N, CA, C and O atoms as CSV, one atom per row, in Angstrom:
chain,resi,resn,atom,element,x,y,z
A,1,MET,N,N,60.786,7.365,-39.881
A,1,MET,CA,C,59.567,8.051,-40.327
A,1,MET,C,C,58.527,6.899,-40.416
A,1,MET,O,O,57.428,7.233,-39.971
A,2,ALA,N,N,58.603,5.651,-40.872
A,2,ALA,CA,C,57.685,4.880,-40.854
A,2,ALA,C,C,57.361,4.327,-39.571
A,2,ALA,O,O,56.276,3.746,-39.556
A,3,SER,N,N,58.074,4.346,-38.355
A,3,SER,CA,C,57.535,3.764,-37.307
A,3,SER,C,C,56.773,4.864,-36.276
A,3,SER,O,O,56.215,4.544,-35.227
A,4,PHE,N,N,56.885,6.302,-36.841
A,4,PHE,CA,C,55.842,7.136,-36.891
A,4,PHE,C,C,54.688,7.383,-36.986
A,4,PHE,O,O,53.909,7.831,-36.144
A,5,ASN,N,N,54.492,7.012,-38.334
A,5,ASN,CA,C,53.203,6.541,-38.820
A,5,ASN,C,C,52.954,5.260,-38.569
A,5,ASN,O,O,51.825,5.070,-39.023
A,6,CYS,N,N,53.272,4.476,-38.203
A,6,CYS,CA,C,52.996,2.942,-37.472
A,6,CYS,C,C,52.395,3.404,-36.221
A,6,CYS,O,O,51.417,2.807,-35.771
A,7,PHE,N,N,52.864,4.357,-35.657
A,7,PHE,CA,C,52.649,4.957,-33.924
A,7,PHE,C,C,51.184,5.992,-34.299
A,7,PHE,O,O,50.296,6.433,-33.569
A,8,ALA,N,N,51.348,6.066,-35.235
A,8,ALA,CA,C,49.938,7.116,-35.118
A,8,ALA,C,C,48.955,6.489,-35.390
A,8,ALA,O,O,47.989,6.641,-34.643
A,9,LEU,N,N,48.825,5.502,-36.618
A,9,LEU,CA,C,48.218,4.556,-36.808
A,9,LEU,C,C,47.385,3.823,-35.092
A,9,LEU,O,O,46.221,4.074,-34.782
A,10,VAL,N,N,48.070,3.190,-34.477
A,10,VAL,CA,C,47.819,2.464,-33.468
A,10,VAL,C,C,47.461,3.278,-32.625
A,10,VAL,O,O,46.910,2.706,-31.684
A,11,PHE,N,N,47.538,4.815,-32.467
A,11,PHE,CA,C,46.972,5.567,-31.667
A,11,PHE,C,C,45.937,6.053,-32.099
A,11,PHE,O,O,45.234,6.725,-31.345
A,12,VAL,N,N,45.585,5.841,-33.403
A,12,VAL,CA,C,43.993,6.109,-34.049
A,12,VAL,C,C,43.483,5.274,-33.660
A,12,VAL,O,O,42.724,5.613,-32.752
A,13,MET,N,N,43.470,3.830,-33.950
A,13,MET,CA,C,43.306,3.070,-34.096
A,13,MET,C,C,42.576,2.695,-32.076
A,13,MET,O,O,41.481,2.205,-31.799
A,14,ALA,N,N,43.577,3.112,-31.167
A,14,ALA,CA,C,42.988,3.542,-29.669
A,14,ALA,C,C,42.130,3.855,-29.311
A,14,ALA,O,O,41.273,3.358,-28.581
A,15,LEU,N,N,42.250,4.739,-29.787
A,15,LEU,CA,C,41.242,6.220,-29.455
A,15,LEU,C,C,39.773,5.717,-30.203
A,15,LEU,O,O,38.745,6.029,-29.603
A,16,SER,N,N,39.642,4.970,-31.460
A,16,SER,CA,C,38.417,4.272,-31.622
A,16,SER,C,C,37.770,3.521,-31.197
A,16,SER,O,O,36.540,3.562,-31.224
A,17,PHE,N,N,38.402,2.718,-30.740
A,17,PHE,CA,C,38.171,1.874,-29.818
A,17,PHE,C,C,37.796,1.974,-28.265
A,17,PHE,O,O,37.234,1.114,-27.588
A,18,ALA,N,N,38.307,3.404,-27.817
A,18,ALA,CA,C,37.877,3.573,-26.636
A,18,ALA,C,C,36.533,4.423,-26.775
A,18,ALA,O,O,35.695,4.342,-25.876
A,19,SER,N,N,36.273,5.380,-28.083
A,19,SER,CA,C,35.265,5.619,-28.070
A,19,SER,C,C,33.954,5.063,-28.530
A,19,SER,O,O,32.989,5.802,-28.726
A,20,THR,N,N,33.903,3.572,-28.731
A,20,THR,CA,C,32.896,3.020,-28.799
A,20,THR,C,C,32.566,2.247,-27.528
A,20,THR,O,O,31.459,2.009,-27.045
A,21,ASP,N,N,34.104,1.818,-26.982
A,21,ASP,CA,C,33.225,1.718,-25.107
A,21,ASP,C,C,32.880,2.173,-24.949
A,21,ASP,O,O,31.741,1.740,-24.776
A,22,VAL,N,N,32.967,3.786,-24.679
A,22,VAL,CA,C,32.526,4.761,-24.219
A,22,VAL,C,C,30.993,4.490,-24.656
A,22,VAL,O,O,30.242,4.137,-23.747
A,23,GLY,N,N,30.518,4.603,-25.801
A,23,GLY,CA,C,29.261,4.633,-26.416
A,23,GLY,C,C,28.400,3.379,-25.825
A,23,GLY,O,O,27.244,3.492,-25.419
A,24,VAL,N,N,28.978,2.444,-25.839
A,24,VAL,CA,C,28.064,1.293,-25.409
A,24,VAL,C,C,28.296,1.395,-23.918
A,24,VAL,O,O,27.376,0.769,-23.391
A,25,ALA,N,N,28.888,1.762,-23.237
A,25,ALA,CA,C,28.798,1.779,-21.288
A,25,ALA,C,C,27.782,3.081,-21.614
A,25,ALA,O,O,26.624,2.713,-21.417
A,26,ALA,N,N,27.827,4.148,-21.945
A,26,ALA,CA,C,26.570,5.164,-22.145
A,26,ALA,C,C,25.208,4.377,-22.254
A,26,ALA,O,O,24.436,4.404,-21.296
A,27,ARG,N,N,24.942,3.785,-23.222
A,27,ARG,CA,C,24.103,3.148,-24.126
A,27,ARG,C,C,23.566,2.040,-22.605
A,27,ARG,O,O,22.399,1.972,-22.219
A,28,HIS,N,N,24.623,1.358,-22.029
A,28,HIS,CA,C,24.238,0.219,-20.781
A,28,HIS,C,C,23.524,1.478,-19.654
A,28,HIS,O,O,22.569,1.186,-18.934
A,29,LEU,N,N,23.946,2.410,-19.653
A,29,LEU,CA,C,23.757,3.283,-18.504
A,29,LEU,C,C,22.129,3.846,-18.525
A,29,LEU,O,O,21.470,4.077,-17.511
A,30,LEU,N,N,21.737,3.978,-19.691
A,30,LEU,CA,C,20.226,4.792,-20.390
A,30,LEU,C,C,19.653,3.276,-20.516
A,30,LEU,O,O,18.503,3.471,-20.909
A,31,GLN,N,N,19.820,1.955,-20.402
A,31,GLN,CA,C,18.513,1.210,-20.458
A,31,GLN,C,C,18.608,0.651,-18.875
A,31,GLN,O,O,18.019,-0.421,-18.737
A,32,LEU,N,N,19.067,1.032,-17.984
A,32,LEU,CA,C,19.008,0.840,-16.897
A,32,LEU,C,C,17.789,0.996,-15.763
A,32,LEU,O,O,17.432,2.159,-15.953
A,33,PRO,N,N,17.009,0.498,-14.757
A,33,PRO,CA,C,15.520,0.907,-14.454
A,33,PRO,C,C,16.141,2.686,-13.828
A,33,PRO,O,O,17.310,3.073,-13.834
A,34,GLN,N,N,15.453,3.121,-13.560
A,34,GLN,CA,C,15.610,4.681,-12.835
A,34,GLN,C,C,15.694,4.434,-11.242
A,34,GLN,O,O,14.959,3.822,-10.467
A,35,LEU,N,N,16.968,5.207,-11.059
A,35,LEU,CA,C,17.163,4.880,-9.365
A,35,LEU,C,C,15.745,5.588,-8.540
A,35,LEU,O,O,14.808,6.304,-8.892
A,36,PRO,N,N,16.215,4.907,-7.196
A,36,PRO,CA,C,15.128,5.564,-6.653
A,36,PRO,C,C,16.018,7.319,-5.953
A,36,PRO,O,O,17.199,7.629,-5.794
A,37,PRO,N,N,14.895,7.950,-5.751
A,37,PRO,CA,C,15.709,10.274,-5.446
A,37,PRO,C,C,16.411,9.386,-4.505
A,37,PRO,O,O,16.411,8.203,-4.162
A,38,MET,N,N,17.154,10.763,-4.178
A,38,MET,CA,C,18.190,10.969,-3.525
A,38,MET,C,C,17.595,11.561,-2.061
A,38,MET,O,O,17.118,12.696,-2.037
A,39,PRO,N,N,17.657,10.575,-0.608
A,39,PRO,CA,C,17.273,11.066,0.218
A,39,PRO,C,C,17.750,13.192,0.499
A,39,PRO,O,O,18.668,13.965,0.226
A,40,THR,N,N,16.836,13.207,0.965
A,40,THR,CA,C,17.051,14.949,1.668
A,40,THR,C,C,17.826,14.582,2.446
A,40,THR,O,O,17.643,13.438,2.862
A,41,LEU,N,N,19.153,15.443,3.054
A,41,LEU,CA,C,20.519,15.340,4.035
A,41,LEU,C,C,19.692,16.205,5.134
A,41,LEU,O,O,19.222,16.984,4.304
A,42,PRO,N,N,19.283,16.556,6.071
A,42,PRO,CA,C,19.211,17.391,6.842
A,42,PRO,C,C,20.004,18.252,7.012
A,42,PRO,O,O,21.192,17.952,6.903
A,43,THR,N,N,19.534,19.964,7.420
A,43,THR,CA,C,20.742,21.068,6.856
A,43,THR,C,C,20.858,21.325,8.405
A,43,THR,O,O,19.966,21.239,9.248
A,44,THR,N,N,22.115,21.645,8.558
A,44,THR,CA,C,22.665,21.993,10.357
A,44,THR,C,C,22.373,23.621,10.431
A,44,THR,O,O,22.206,24.369,9.467
A,45,THR,N,N,22.360,23.873,11.457
A,45,THR,CA,C,22.436,25.780,11.556
A,45,THR,C,C,23.534,25.919,12.160
A,45,THR,O,O,23.787,25.186,13.117
A,46,LEU,N,N,24.395,26.856,11.750
A,46,LEU,CA,C,25.315,27.459,12.641
A,46,LEU,C,C,25.257,28.438,13.624
A,46,LEU,O,O,24.586,29.468,13.676
A,47,PRO,N,N,26.148,27.906,14.479
A,47,PRO,CA,C,26.140,29.436,15.766
A,47,PRO,C,C,26.667,30.533,14.946
A,47,PRO,O,O,27.506,30.402,14.055
A,48,PRO,N,N,26.183,31.474,15.267
A,48,PRO,CA,C,26.669,32.871,14.790
A,48,PRO,C,C,28.379,33.160,15.158
A,48,PRO,O,O,29.141,32.580,15.932
A,49,LEU,N,N,28.516,33.961,14.519
A,49,LEU,CA,C,30.739,33.960,14.891
A,49,LEU,C,C,30.500,35.336,15.815
A,49,LEU,O,O,29.793,36.340,15.735
A,50,PRO,N,N,31.402,34.851,16.649
A,50,PRO,CA,C,31.640,36.160,17.733
A,50,PRO,C,C,32.170,37.090,16.835
A,50,PRO,O,O,32.869,36.876,15.845
A,51,SER,N,N,31.645,38.444,17.417
A,51,SER,CA,C,31.954,39.783,17.555
A,51,SER,C,C,33.855,39.823,17.899
A,51,SER,O,O,34.474,39.176,18.743
A,52,ILE,N,N,34.333,40.745,16.976
A,52,ILE,CA,C,35.424,40.927,17.379
A,52,ILE,C,C,35.650,42.270,18.503
A,52,ILE,O,O,35.441,43.430,18.151
A,53,PRO,N,N,36.020,41.970,19.625
A,53,PRO,CA,C,36.071,43.450,20.690
A,53,PRO,C,C,37.033,44.801,19.385
A,53,PRO,O,O,37.688,44.856,18.344
A,54,ASN,N,N,36.440,45.630,20.484
A,54,ASN,CA,C,37.160,47.033,20.528
A,54,ASN,C,C,38.770,46.747,20.862
A,54,ASN,O,O,38.780,46.038,21.868
A,55,LEU,N,N,39.465,46.883,20.638
A,55,LEU,CA,C,40.951,47.092,20.948
A,55,LEU,C,C,41.569,48.267,21.226
A,55,LEU,O,O,41.688,48.787,20.116
A,56,PRO,N,N,42.263,49.358,22.424
A,56,PRO,CA,C,42.080,50.338,22.457
A,56,PRO,C,C,43.580,50.339,21.108
A,56,PRO,O,O,44.502,49.601,20.759
A,57,GLN,N,N,42.904,51.886,20.707
A,57,GLN,CA,C,43.881,52.294,19.475
A,57,GLN,C,C,45.276,53.268,20.579
A,57,GLN,O,O,45.011,53.994,21.537
A,58,PRO,N,N,46.539,52.990,20.092
A,58,PRO,CA,C,47.479,53.394,20.448
A,58,PRO,C,C,47.060,54.892,19.966
A,58,PRO,O,O,46.204,55.213,19.142
A,59,SER,N,N,48.154,55.915,20.934
A,59,SER,CA,C,48.371,57.245,20.314
A,59,SER,C,C,49.383,57.784,19.554
A,59,SER,O,O,50.132,58.321,20.370
A,60,ILE,N,N,49.881,57.961,18.305
A,60,ILE,CA,C,50.538,58.231,17.641
A,60,ILE,C,C,51.097,59.852,17.876
A,60,ILE,O,O,50.581,60.872,17.419
A,61,PRO,N,N,52.134,59.757,18.609
A,61,PRO,CA,C,53.251,61.068,18.848
A,61,PRO,C,C,53.109,62.163,17.811
A,61,PRO,O,O,53.602,61.756,16.759
A,62,ALA,N,N,52.693,63.232,17.707
A,62,ALA,CA,C,53.196,64.067,16.563
A,62,ALA,C,C,54.717,64.303,16.153
A,62,ALA,O,O,55.727,64.495,16.831
A,63,LEU,N,N,54.496,64.218,14.810
A,63,LEU,CA,C,55.758,64.417,14.309
A,63,LEU,C,C,56.276,65.975,14.104
A,63,LEU,O,O,55.475,66.877,13.860
A,64,PRO,N,N,57.986,66.240,14.254
A,64,PRO,CA,C,57.998,67.712,14.153
A,64,PRO,C,C,58.321,68.285,12.485
A,64,PRO,O,O,59.046,67.732,11.659
A,65,ARG,N,N,57.806,69.116,12.377
A,65,ARG,CA,C,57.724,69.614,10.857
A,65,ARG,C,C,59.161,69.641,10.720
A,65,ARG,O,O,60.022,69.745,11.594
A,66,PRO,N,N,59.309,69.484,8.944
A,66,PRO,CA,C,59.861,69.312,8.358
A,66,PRO,C,C,61.570,70.925,8.624
A,66,PRO,O,O,62.730,70.857,9.029
A,67,GLY,N,N,60.685,72.050,8.108
A,67,GLY,CA,C,61.159,73.096,8.649
A,67,GLY,C,C,62.279,73.372,10.108
A,67,GLY,O,O,63.282,74.085,10.135
A,68,ALA,N,N,61.721,72.590,11.160
A,68,ALA,CA,C,62.006,72.820,12.797
A,68,ALA,C,C,62.924,72.062,12.591
A,68,ALA,O,O,63.285,71.881,13.754
A,69,LEU,N,N,63.805,71.278,11.792
A,69,LEU,CA,C,64.634,70.131,12.017
A,69,LEU,C,C,65.989,71.060,12.611
A,69,LEU,O,O,65.850,72.244,12.307
A,70,PRO,N,N,66.675,70.908,13.029
A,70,PRO,CA,C,68.054,71.169,12.873
A,70,PRO,C,C,69.112,71.195,11.944
A,70,PRO,O,O,69.764,70.265,12.418
A,71,PRO,N,N,69.762,71.572,10.974
A,71,PRO,CA,C,70.611,71.994,9.559
A,71,PRO,C,C,71.559,70.395,10.230
A,71,PRO,O,O,72.142,70.027,11.250
A,72,LEU,N,N,71.207,69.893,8.894
A,72,LEU,CA,C,72.614,68.354,8.977
A,72,LEU,C,C,73.916,69.143,9.561
A,72,LEU,O,O,73.750,70.353,9.408
A,73,PRO,N,N,75.149,68.835,10.176
A,73,PRO,CA,C,76.228,69.107,9.830
A,73,PRO,C,C,77.247,68.709,8.722
A,73,PRO,O,O,77.281,67.656,8.084
A,74,ILE,N,N,78.184,69.943,8.627
A,74,ILE,CA,C,78.625,69.799,7.532
A,74,ILE,C,C,79.957,69.233,7.449
A,74,ILE,O,O,80.924,69.331,8.204
A,75,MET,N,N,79.796,68.663,6.434
A,75,MET,CA,C,81.387,67.406,6.622
A,75,MET,C,C,82.428,67.591,6.602
A,75,MET,O,O,82.554,68.518,5.803
A,76,PRO,N,N,83.495,67.288,7.012
A,76,PRO,CA,C,85.199,68.503,7.117
A,76,PRO,C,C,85.698,67.607,5.566
A,76,PRO,O,O,85.284,66.474,5.320
A,77,GLY,N,N,86.708,68.433,4.584
A,77,GLY,CA,C,86.908,67.795,3.789
A,77,GLY,C,C,87.778,66.835,3.858
A,77,GLY,O,O,88.583,67.095,4.752
A,78,LEU,N,N,87.995,65.881,3.357
A,78,LEU,CA,C,88.802,65.153,3.304
A,78,LEU,C,C,90.277,65.142,2.991
A,78,LEU,O,O,90.605,65.746,1.970
A,79,PRO,N,N,91.376,64.459,3.817
A,79,PRO,CA,C,92.747,64.545,3.916
A,79,PRO,C,C,92.815,64.379,2.396
A,79,PRO,O,O,92.062,63.636,1.767
A,80,THR,N,N,94.219,65.477,1.612
A,80,THR,CA,C,94.583,64.934,0.316
A,80,THR,C,C,95.732,63.646,1.027
A,80,THR,O,O,96.241,63.541,2.143
A,81,LEU,N,N,95.814,62.789,-0.242
A,81,LEU,CA,C,96.401,61.522,0.108
A,81,LEU,C,C,97.990,62.186,-0.931
A,81,LEU,O,O,98.122,63.111,-1.732
A,82,PRO,N,N,99.136,60.928,-0.252
A,82,PRO,CA,C,100.044,61.587,-1.410
A,82,PRO,C,C,100.459,60.862,-2.432
A,82,PRO,O,O,100.291,59.642,-2.437
A,83,SER,N,N,101.127,61.590,-3.553
A,83,SER,CA,C,101.244,61.067,-4.790
A,83,SER,C,C,101.567,59.602,-4.607
A,83,SER,O,O,101.769,59.618,-3.393
A,84,VAL,N,N,101.706,58.671,-4.879
A,84,VAL,CA,C,102.129,57.517,-5.592
A,84,VAL,C,C,103.097,57.153,-6.584
A,84,VAL,O,O,102.672,57.305,-7.730
A,85,PRO,N,N,103.816,56.886,-6.530
A,85,PRO,CA,C,105.199,57.055,-7.491
A,85,PRO,C,C,104.472,56.001,-8.806
A,85,PRO,O,O,103.588,55.302,-8.310
A,86,ARG,N,N,104.614,55.798,-10.022
A,86,ARG,CA,C,104.123,55.653,-11.234
A,86,ARG,C,C,105.011,54.441,-11.537
A,86,ARG,O,O,106.199,54.759,-11.594
A,87,ALA,N,N,104.740,52.996,-11.771
A,87,ALA,CA,C,105.638,51.966,-11.624
A,87,ALA,C,C,105.448,52.077,-13.696
A,87,ALA,O,O,104.432,52.160,-14.386
A,88,THR,N,N,106.946,52.024,-14.086
A,88,THR,CA,C,106.938,51.857,-15.489
A,88,THR,C,C,107.143,50.468,-15.907
A,88,THR,O,O,108.087,49.834,-15.437
A,89,LEU,N,N,106.390,49.980,-16.696
A,89,LEU,CA,C,106.495,48.491,-17.342
A,89,LEU,C,C,107.869,48.266,-18.842
A,89,LEU,O,O,107.969,49.053,-19.784
A,90,PRO,N,N,108.468,47.402,-18.703
A,90,PRO,CA,C,108.879,47.153,-19.769
A,90,PRO,C,C,107.961,46.804,-20.381
A,90,PRO,O,O,106.957,46.146,-20.106
A,91,PRO,N,N,108.787,47.842,-22.305
A,91,PRO,CA,C,108.062,47.462,-23.293
A,91,PRO,C,C,107.577,45.862,-23.389
A,91,PRO,O,O,107.931,45.107,-22.484
A,92,LEU,N,N,106.638,45.271,-24.664
A,92,LEU,CA,C,106.430,43.624,-24.573
A,92,LEU,C,C,107.084,43.742,-25.622
A,92,LEU,O,O,107.432,44.752,-26.234
A,93,PRO,N,N,107.338,42.047,-25.931
A,93,PRO,CA,C,108.101,41.642,-27.072
A,93,PRO,C,C,107.287,41.917,-28.224
A,93,PRO,O,O,106.099,42.227,-28.308
A,94,SER,N,N,108.371,41.699,-29.283
A,94,SER,CA,C,107.425,41.652,-30.771
A,94,SER,C,C,107.046,40.171,-30.874
A,94,SER,O,O,107.836,39.283,-30.558
A,95,MET,N,N,105.913,39.957,-31.290
A,95,MET,CA,C,105.384,38.804,-32.004
A,95,MET,C,C,106.069,38.330,-32.842
A,95,MET,O,O,106.577,39.153,-33.603
A,96,PRO,N,N,106.396,36.846,-33.090
A,96,PRO,CA,C,107.338,36.824,-33.906
A,96,PRO,C,C,105.884,36.392,-35.643
A,96,PRO,O,O,104.714,36.011,-35.599
A,97,SER,N,N,106.651,36.666,-36.657
A,97,SER,CA,C,106.116,36.816,-37.930
A,97,SER,C,C,105.755,35.148,-38.026
A,97,SER,O,O,106.447,34.335,-37.412
A,98,ILE,N,N,104.410,34.666,-38.997
A,98,ILE,CA,C,103.765,33.796,-39.117
A,98,ILE,C,C,104.555,33.678,-40.641
A,98,ILE,O,O,104.715,34.698,-41.312
A,99,PRO,N,N,105.027,32.358,-41.116
A,99,PRO,CA,C,105.019,32.187,-42.007
A,99,PRO,C,C,104.308,32.028,-43.218
A,99,PRO,O,O,103.539,31.074,-43.098
A,100,THR,N,N,104.214,32.720,-44.683
A,100,THR,CA,C,103.581,32.581,-45.770
A,100,THR,C,C,102.919,31.686,-46.455
A,100,THR,O,O,101.750,31.351,-46.646
A,101,ALA,N,N,104.345,31.281,-46.885
A,101,ALA,CA,C,104.598,30.317,-47.570
A,101,ALA,C,C,104.555,28.919,-47.288
A,101,ALA,O,O,105.488,28.645,-46.533
A,102,ILE,N,N,103.737,27.730,-47.627
A,102,ILE,CA,C,104.201,26.328,-47.048
A,102,ILE,C,C,105.131,25.480,-48.011
A,102,ILE,O,O,105.134,25.162,-49.200
A,103,PRO,N,N,106.068,25.239,-46.679
A,103,PRO,CA,C,107.110,24.329,-47.556
A,103,PRO,C,C,106.384,22.979,-47.779
A,103,PRO,O,O,105.377,22.590,-47.188
A,104,SER,N,N,107.191,22.241,-48.889
A,104,SER,CA,C,106.661,21.241,-49.374
A,104,SER,C,C,106.936,19.991,-48.386
A,104,SER,O,O,107.905,20.053,-47.630
A,105,ILE,N,N,106.212,19.020,-48.385
A,105,ILE,CA,C,106.778,18.147,-47.893
A,105,ILE,C,C,107.381,16.911,-48.488
A,105,ILE,O,O,106.557,16.468,-49.289
A,106,PRO,N,N,108.264,16.289,-48.460
A,106,PRO,CA,C,109.272,15.625,-49.437
A,106,PRO,C,C,108.591,14.103,-49.937
A,106,PRO,O,O,108.699,13.750,-51.111
A,107,PHE,N,N,107.882,13.251,-48.909
A,107,PHE,CA,C,107.289,12.233,-49.535
A,107,PHE,C,C,105.698,12.299,-50.123
A,107,PHE,O,O,105.058,11.271,-50.344
A,108,LEU,N,N,105.180,13.601,-50.332
A,108,LEU,CA,C,103.609,13.851,-50.727
A,108,LEU,C,C,104.280,14.023,-52.286
A,108,LEU,O,O,103.694,13.471,-53.217
A,109,SER,N,N,105.531,14.806,-52.548
A,109,SER,CA,C,105.599,15.210,-54.208
A,109,SER,C,C,105.616,14.048,-55.025
A,109,SER,O,O,105.861,12.917,-54.605
A,110,PRO,N,N,105.386,14.311,-56.052
A,110,PRO,CA,C,105.574,12.843,-57.135
A,110,PRO,C,C,106.483,12.753,-57.164
A,110,PRO,O,O,107.308,13.625,-56.895
A,111,PRO,N,N,106.762,11.198,-57.645
A,111,PRO,CA,C,108.064,10.359,-57.750
A,111,PRO,C,C,108.775,11.211,-58.704
A,111,PRO,O,O,108.144,12.145,-59.199
A,112,PRO,N,N,110.288,10.980,-59.112
A,112,PRO,CA,C,111.239,11.784,-60.079
A,112,PRO,C,C,110.422,10.919,-61.706
A,112,PRO,O,O,110.012,9.759,-61.711
A,113,SER,N,N,110.389,11.642,-62.612
A,113,SER,CA,C,109.970,11.090,-63.966
A,113,SER,C,C,110.858,10.201,-64.494
A,113,SER,O,O,112.023,10.414,-64.159
A,114,PRO,N,N,110.675,9.288,-65.203
A,114,PRO,CA,C,112.148,7.924,-65.143
A,114,PRO,C,C,112.675,9.028,-66.563
A,114,PRO,O,O,111.849,9.555,-67.309
A,115,SER,N,N,114.054,9.193,-66.694
A,115,SER,CA,C,115.011,9.175,-67.695
A,115,SER,C,C,115.470,8.554,-68.499
A,115,SER,O,O,116.303,7.832,-67.950
A,116,THR,N,N,115.431,8.291,-69.995
A,116,THR,CA,C,115.384,7.529,-70.494
A,116,THR,C,C,116.983,7.847,-71.346
A,116,THR,O,O,117.091,9.001,-71.760
A,117,PRO,N,N,117.777,7.223,-71.524
A,117,PRO,CA,C,118.854,7.241,-71.849
A,117,PRO,C,C,119.108,7.498,-73.548
A,117,PRO,O,O,120.251,7.533,-74.003
C-alpha cells in the first residue's frame, strides 16, 4: 500500500512539473516576434473525370409460372429393415458399503494410567 502511495505522489509531481514546462513554453512562444504570413500556394485544376460508357444490358429469360411446373415425383417407400436381436447385459455388481465407524489408531490413543499397588 505504501508503494502505491509513493507512486501516486511521484505521478502527481511529474504532472505538475510537466504542466509548468508547458506554461513556460507557451509564454516563450507568445513572446516571439510575429512570423511573416504564409504564401499562398497555386491551385491546380484537375481534368474532368471520364464518363462511364453505357454497356449493353443482357436479356433475362422469362421464368415459368410456379403453377406451370410439373409436380415432383413421389418418393417410393423405404424397405423395412429386419429386427436386430436385443443383447442382454449382465447385472451390475453391488457397490461395497463404506464403514461408518472410524477405527481407533493405537499409537494416537492416550497412554494407560499408572496403576497404584
